[in-house]
Structures are given as C-alpha cells and as structure tokens.
N, C-alpha and C positions, 0 to 999 in steps of 0.2 A: 219499388223504389225502393232502395236501400236505406236501413235506417244509419244515423249519425250522430257525431255528439254535438249538443246544443248546450252553450254557457249561457245562462240568465239568472236574472233575482227578482223574487217576488217581494213585494212590501205587504205585511201582513198586519191583522187587527185581531182582536180577541185575547191577547197573548201577551204576559208581562215576563220580566226575566225572573219574577218569584213563583212562576208558574211550576209547581214540581212534576216531573214526569211529561212535560210538554215535548220534548228531545226523544223520549221514548213513543209516545204518542203518535208524531208525526214520521216516526221511521216506520212503525207499524203499519202506518196509512200510506205507504208507498214511497216516500221522500227520505229512502236510503241512500240515494244518490245527491242530497242537499246538505249545507251547512246552516245551522241557526245561529243567527248572530242579533247583536240589539246596536242602535246608533241613537243616542239621545233618546232612549225609550223604545224607541220604534225598533219593531222585530221585522226580521225580512230573512229569508233563504235565499242563499245562493245554490244554484242548480247546475249540474253537469249532467245532462239528461240524453240518452239516446231513443231516437225516434226517427220517425220518415221526414219531419218538418219543423221547423221550430213552433208553427202553430200548434201541431199535434204534440210536441213537448211541453208548450205553456198550459195547453187545455187538460193534458193529463195531470200536470202537476198540480195546478189548481184543483182540479177535482180530488186529488189527493190531499192537500192540505184541508179543503172542507170535510172529507170524511174523518179526519181527524178532530171536527169541532173548532176549528178557526175558519178565519175569512181573508180572503185577498183583498188588498187596496187596488193593487196596481201592479204592472210589470215595471220593473226600474229601468224604463228607457223614457224619457223626455221626446214627445213629439214636435216642440218649440225648439227651434235650432238657430244660433247666431251665424253670421258668416262664417266664424271662425270655428262653430262647430261643424258645418257643411265642410269646410278644408281638412279637417282632421278626418271628416268619415269617409272622404274620397281621395286623401291623400294628395291633396294639392294646395298651393298656398294660396292665402287670403286673398292675395291681390289677384289671382288666376279667379277665383269665386267672385269677387268684387266686378271683374270684368264680364263676367257671365250674367250677373245681376244687373249691370248698366248696361247689354247688349252689346257691347264692346266686343265681345267675343261668344263665338258658339251660334247657334241659329236664332237667339233671340226669345221672346217669350218668357223669361224665368218668372216662377212665379211671385205674385205680390207677396210683402210681408203681411202675416197674420196679427202680429201682436207688437206691441212697443211703436206702433206704426211712427209716431211724432218722435220718438227717442232717437237720439243719435246711432242706437245698434239694435235694430228692428229684429224681430224673432219672424221666422219662417216656418211653416208647417213641414217636417220633415218629408211626410206621405207626397205632398205636391211636390218638392224638390226631387223625391226620389222618381217620382213619375217623369219628370222634366229631364233628368239626368239619363234614365232608362231609353228615353224618345231619341236623347242624343248621345247613345252608345257609349255612355260615362259609367254605367253600372251593368251588372249580370240583372238578368229576370229575378234570379231567388232573392237578390237584396232587396228589389222593390217588392215583391211580394213579402218578404217578411217586415218590412218596413207598415206595410198596408195590415199585414193580419194584427201587430203590437198595436197600433193606432187603433184598431176595431177592437182589440179584446180590452184594452184600456178604457175606451167611451164606454164600452159595457160596464165593466168592473166601477167606473166612475158614477153610473146613472145609478147602479146597485146602492153603492156608498151613501147617494144621496135620497135614495128611496129608504135606507135603514136610519139616517139621520134625521130627514125633513119630509118625509113622505106627502104632506098635505102640500108643501111648496113645490116639490117636483111633479105633482099632479095636476097644480095650477098651472104650472109653466108648461108641462104637457100639452094641455088642453088650449091653452093660449097659443101656443106656436103651431101645433100640429094638428092636423085634420086626423085625429087619432085612428079613426077605422080605415081611413085608406092610408095611413103610414105602416098599419099593421097589416093590411092587404097586401100592399105592396112590399113590405120587407119578407112577407110570406111564399110571395111567388118565385125569388130568386134563389 
C-alpha cells in the first residue's frame, strides 16, 4: 500500500506556552510535519503526515509526541455527531439525513441516538453512522475504517487519561462493569 498524506490534530497535555524548547523537542522527536499551537491554554499539534493509513499516521505521531516527553489526550475529532454534522460529513442536506433517521429514505435501521436522547438535537456515534452509511453504499470503506480507527484510538487515550487522573476510580469502574480477565483474554485474541 502506498503512503499518502493525512491531516489531523492531536490535543496534548504536559506542555504549556511557557515551556522553552518544547517545539525543538517535538521536532527532534519526529514531529517535523506538525505545527504547535495553543487554544485557551490547551496545546495541540496539527499534522500533515505521510503514512499508509490514517491509523498509522496517528499512532506514529502519538509515539513521537510521547518520546518528546509530552502526552496526547485525544485526536481532535469528536465521535458524537449531530444531524448537521452527519450532513456536512457526507455532503447531503440536513433534511436528507433527517429522512434517513426517520426511515423515510434509505434501507431503514439508522442507528439510534447515543447522547442527549431527550433533547431536541440528539447526538449519534459517528462510528455507528459510518457503518450504516457504508452498508448503504454512501461512503467508501476507507472512510468507515478511519471513523473506527479514530474512535478506538480516542477510547484508549481517554482511558489512559483517566488512569493518570483518577486511577482508583478507573479501577473501581472497570472491576464493577467488566469481567476483567475475560475482557483481557477476549481483546488479546483479536
């Protein structure tokens, strides 16, 4: 598979605007294809990286950032999307997306909302929507794969963040919700 250029943003932690030499550390660690910026005190790197896939580009960038001594909070792509977000991502009208949601158009079975269910404007998991769109020949396989890859990377980064922030709480919740041994055995088989 040939490499191509992928544009994405990583939201960082462990870095402030007053850190002298941070840009040099990031550059020397392999982030020579990124621009460091800050928004409301939050650092982020905007990459244009050559790789075989978006997942490979993101994972190599995260490893580069970590080798520079900083951490990554997330890929700056939200997995929760509104009806308007869906329309924008697939270049269709909001009305068209509304018809998919209501089953008035398409094959039916549009994914149910994941968040703000009782609000006037519920949110949907982009991953689930991408699966439905792919199954209905509305997006390419690479778009689906990228949606899944970013969602999984962000889930792992989010868990790592909570592990650092409140390790006891994370451990309690994992033990309460997951048969830990079965979870680890199942994930290692795949």
